[in-house]
C-alpha positions, 0 to 999 in steps of 0.5 A: 535485540529484544525478542519480546513482542512489544519490542519486535513489533514496535513502530513507535516514533517511525515516520511513515507515508501512506499514499491513498491513505484517506480510505480503504486499505490505505486508511486501515494501514494508516490507522494501524501505524497511528495507533502504534505511535508512528508519525503518519503522513497520508495523501490522496487526490481528494483533499476533503477526504484526505483532511477528514481522515487525518482529522479522524486519525489525529484523535488516535495519534499523529496524522497529517494530510498532504493532499496531492495527485501523485500521478503527475510530476507537479503533484509529486513535487508538491507533496514531497516539498510539504513533507520535507517541511515537516520531516528530514527522513523517512522510515516507511513508505507505503505505496498504496494509491491506486486506480482501476478501470473496467470495460469489455476487451473490445471497448477498453479505452486507451485513456483508461489503460494509461490512467491505471498504469500511470497511477499504479506503476509509474507513480510508485516508481517515481515517488520511491525514486524521489524519496530515496534520499530520505529513506537512506537517511533512516537506513540502518543495516540492523533496522532498515528503512522500509518500502511496502508496495500494495499489489493485488491477488489479481496479479497472482491469478486471472481476475474474472472481471474485465480489469485488464490494465489493473491486473497487469499494473499490479503484476508490474508492481510485484516485479518492480518490488523484487527489482528494487529489493535486489538492487537497493537492499544494500542501501539499508532499505527493504522492499516488499509487496502486499497482495490483498484479496477483497477488503472493504474499499471504494474500489471494491464497493460495487463488486461487494454490493453485487457479489459479497455472498459468492466471494465469501462463500468461495474463500477458503476462510469464508470471509473478506479481509478485515482492517486488522488483517491489513494493518497487521501485515504492514506493521510486521513488515515495518517493524524489527520482526520484518527487518530480514524480509525483502523482495517478497509478495505476501498474499493477504486474502484468506487463500483466495489466490489458490482457487475457489472452494466452490468453483 
């Protein structure tokens, strides 16, 4: 095995799915894979946005849009059917699609709680289960297939926002990742989670509009995340460099989960 940087971090030719890949963190990861030679398939519920992002990233490499609502059985089945029309195996699955809901505790609606749990937890489990045969086709003890789940630092520390179901859902993602890693690692697949701090995204848009200065001032590194921060950790986990990393939750937040430097 070569220890040259170009070989250790190589993902060229790998087949990757990035859910929620049309914007925000998902798009950052998708672009990182596309620019480094992977065959990338992105999905999101909004077809126009999904198609537009795929068209943009196609200028950099191979990117295909398969719009779908992965929170439903029908949406998952449709997505998988279209993916299998193009590929017979899967090297990397990035479960990034997610939702949030904010409301005071006394007013938090059941519909909002269910929506977040269905998208952030149930869909991750069911899609991973459904794609397991394709992951196993790519599995090799020396070069395993990879599942990367996107969690959150809101599952590592208590958020100051009223997003009760979101933090709980991401904590479930972290522990589901560990469970998968222990039970399925011998099938030649690694399972890890990334716990991002604040990044530019639709989900964070309102928070950053109102509190960017405070968030950046309180971060040990004095800034929010950049696209390269997110693409870099995903590429590491998907490459030979990360082939022995399994069952880990990796915070990518500049140290924000440790506390605020001004709090």
